[in-house]
Every structure is written in structure tokens, then in C-alpha cells.
N, C-alpha and C positions, 0 to 999 in steps of 0.2 A: 332142981326139981326132978323127981324120978321120971325116967323114961319107961313107958309101957311097951313091952315086946309081945306081939301076938303072932299066932300061926294060923293063917287062913287058907292053907293048902288043903284041898279036899282029897279023899282017898284016890279018886280017879285022876287027880292031877299030880300025884306023887312022882310019876315018871316023866312029867312034862319037861322037855329039854330047855336048858338055858345055859348061857355062857358066862362064867365068872368074869369079873372086871379085868383080870390080867390074863384071861384065856385059859389059865390053869389055876385051880384052887390053891395049890401050895405057894403060888406067887403072890397071893393077896396081901400078905403082910407088907409087901413093898408097894402096894397100890398108891397110897397117899404120897410116898416119896417120889414115885414116878410122876404123879399128878403135879406136884410142886415143880419138879425139874422141867416138865414140859409146858409150864406156864398156864395150866388149866384154871388156876385161881381167877384169872381175868374173866374167863367164861362164866364161872359160877357167879362172880360178883355182878357181871353185867346182866345175866339172866334174872337175878334178884331185883336189880334196879328196873329193868324193863317190865317185870311182872307188876311192880308197884303195889305190893301187899301193904295194907294198913293195919295198925294195931287192932287186935281182937278178931281179925278175919280168919276164916277157916281155909286151909291150904292143903292140897294133896300133891305130894311130890312123887311122880311115877318113875320108878327106877332109881330110887334114892341112893342105892349103894352104900358107901361108907359115910354118907351124910354131909357131903361138902356143900351141895346146893341148899339143903335144909338149913345148915348152919348160917349161910349167907342170908337166907330169907329171914332168919331170926335176928340177924344183926340189923337188918333194915326195919323190921317190925317185931320188936322183942316180945310183944304180947300176942302174937299170932298163935293160932291153934293149928299145929302142923301134924299131918299124917304122912309118913313115908312108906312107900311100897317097894319091895324088892323080893325076888325069889331066892336070894342068897342069904341064908341065915348067918353065916360068918360075917358077911359085910354089915348086916344089921347090928350084930353085936359090937362091931367096931364103931358104927355110927352112934350107938347108945353110949359108948364110952366118951365120945366127943361131946355129946349133947347134954349130958347129965348136969353140967354146970350152968346151963341156960335156965332162966326163970320161967320159961314158957312150958306149955302143955304139949308134949310130943308123944305120938304113938307110932311105933314102927311095926309094920306088918309084913310077914312073909307071905307072898302071894304073887299072882300074875296079872299082867295089865289087861288081859281080855275079860277080867272080872274084878272090877275095882271094889275095895272093901269098905265103901262108905254109902250112906243112904242117898236116895234120890233127892236132888236139889239141895244138898247139905253143904256144898263147897262154894266159897267165893272165888277161889282160884284153883286151877290145876296147872302144875309146872312140870317140865321134863327137860333134861339136858343130855345131849349125845346118847340118846337111847333109841330113837325111832329108826335109825338106819340099820339096826340089827333085827328088825321085826319084819317078817314076811307080810306082803300086802294084805292077805286075808285077815291077819291078826291086827294090822293097822286099822282096818275098817271096823273091827270089833272094838278096839280101843277108842276110836273116835266116837262111836255110839255110846260107849260107857262114859266118856267125858261129857257128852251132851246130857246124859242122864243125871250125873252127879252135880253138875253146876246148877246153882240157883239162878233165878232171873237176874240178868245183868252180870253174871259171873264171867270170868275171863280165863282162857287157857293161853299159856305161853310156852312155846316149844322152841328149843335151840337145838339145831341139828345140822349136819353137813348138807350143803345145798344140792348135792348130787351131781355136780359138774366138777370133777377132780381137778384141782389146781386152779380154779377160777379166780382165786385171790390174786394169783400172779398174772393170769391172762388178762385180768381187768385192771391191773396196776393198783390193787388195793393194798397199800402198805401198812395202814393202821385202821383201827376201828372208827376213827373220827370221820371217815368219809361218809358215814351214814347220817350225820347230823345229830340232833339232840338225843334221839333214842340210842345212839351208839356210844354215848359218853362212857358207859361202863359195860362190861360184858364178861360173863362167866358161866362155866359148866364143868363136866367131868372128863377125866382123861379118857376114858373109854366108856363113858356113861355106864353106870352100873345097872343096866336094865336090859332085858332082852328075852325074846322068844325065838324059836327057830323052826325051820321046816323039817328038822330031823337030822340034818347033817352035822350040826353043831349044837352045843349046849348054850342056850341063850337066856337072857333075863328080860323083864318087862320093858324093853326099850333098851336093851343092853348092848354088849360089844362082841366082836369077833376077835380073832387073835390080833389084838391091837387096833389102832385107828389109822393105820397107814392106807394109802390109796388102794392097795390090793386086798384089803381085808373087809371093806364095807359092802357086804353082799347085797344089801337092800337099799342103799342110798340113792340108786338111780330112780326109785319111786319118788324121791323128793324133788327131782329136777323140774324146771319149768313150772314152778308153782304147785308141785305135787302135794306139799303139806297143806297149802291153802285149799286145794280141791278136796283133800281128804276131810278136812274139818267142815267145809261148806256142805259136803255130801252127807254129813251127820246132822245137818240142820242148824249148825252154828252160823252166826252172822258176822259180817265185817271181817272175814278172814283175809289177812294181809301180812306181808313181810314188813316188819317195822325196823329192821336193822340187819347189818352184816358185819362180820369181822374175820380176818385171816386167822387160821389156827392149824398147826401141824402140817403146813404146806398146802392147805386147802382153804375152803371158806365155809364158815358157819352162817346160817340164816336164822333170824329170830322171827317167828311167826306168832301172831295173836289172833284170836277170834273170841266172840262173845255169845252167850246165850241171851236171846231176846227176853 
């Protein structure tokens, strides 16, 4: 089925900083190769399973990058209606190439996470993987408010991101995802999440990455520590914000957080 590509960047946003998934645009052709090599497929798959999207539901993937999480969502729910958002047009074109063989309705939008390109109450799910830790706190707050706006009653947001405590997977003895129980059975997201915004020092995408995902590169993941993602979502008026699973990744630990709109 054809994939629709749209550009939602306004003139006053044309210089908005974002970071390409590989930290340099010319490296992006290698993005998916690196993702496979670093085992990020596990994260994408688990994120899709934790989200629990059902056929026919509407999903917004914030910081969709080259479409890895979107593709996993469509594997679990082939008839879902998915919108992917990312500021990197080259990544979106790569995503379109991957997703054209899917029988689902997919729209890919170039834009930023502080202004989600969907109508109020129109989404059953919002998902995001490895994006939030590249977003300054002020923009995280805007994103959380936008998530609350676009979710319909009973809608769910699922965020997978670094827990903000570097190396915690080792410090806590977490050797595999199974330690989290049922919700940990599968787990997946992106190599450096293709989403991010920035405070000016780096180019970021709507939930994106910095020069890699190593411990020294995650400028804003400290905001996630000690329940920071849960507090962010609860502060936007979403309910039942809680961590539903964890998994080790890239020498660190990823937390899966969900919340709902009442």
C-alpha cells in the first residue's frame, strides 16, 4: 500500500535544531546496519508488544526515524493506522521504502514533537523508543501535553527510553529482559532513537539522539531517573503512569513506561 509522505514543518521551525540518528547526516545510510549489529531489534519488538496495539487502532510513532518501530507495530497489528513523525526527511524516505510492502495505511510526517501533527483525541496509542533522552526538559513538557491532547479517552502512551541511571542494568544484576515478568517477554526500540530536539548545542530530532547512545552522549536522560518519565506524563494529566518493564541495552538499562488518558 502506498505510504504518504507529508511535510508539517512551519517556516518558523525551518531552523529548529535536531540530531540525525547517526549524529551526522552522511552516516544515515548505515543506520539500520548499526541498529541490527547492536541488537536494537529486540527493543523495537518489545516496545510493540508492550504497546499492545490492536487491528484498526490509530497509532502515532514519535521520532519514527527509519521506521523500525513502526514496522514492528504493523507486524503485531497489520491493520493499524500508523502515523510516524520525525524531523529528518532522509530518514522518513528510508522508512517509506521499508513500509511500502505493508498492507496498512501509513503516513510519515516531517515535523517536531512539540507540535504533534494529528487531531485532538484522534489516537488510540502514542509510542516512542529511545527518543526522550535527547529532548530538553522544557520540550519534554510540551511533548507530554501534546500526547495528552491527541490521545482519545482510554488511549495509551508507551515510551521506551534509558532509565537515566547509567549502567543500572549491571549494577542491579539485570542480565536479561525476563527479570521484569510478563511485560518483559519482548522488547524493542531504535539504535539511537530517530527523534530529537535540542537546546541549541546539537541538532536533534523529536525524541532523537546525540552522537550515539553511549553513556557520555545522553545529554538529557538524567531527567528520566527516579520515575522522571512517569512524573512527566502524570504532570500532563495522564493517569496510571508507571514503569511496566525494563531491559538491558548498550551497557545500560531501558525502562518501558505507560500511561493512559482517562
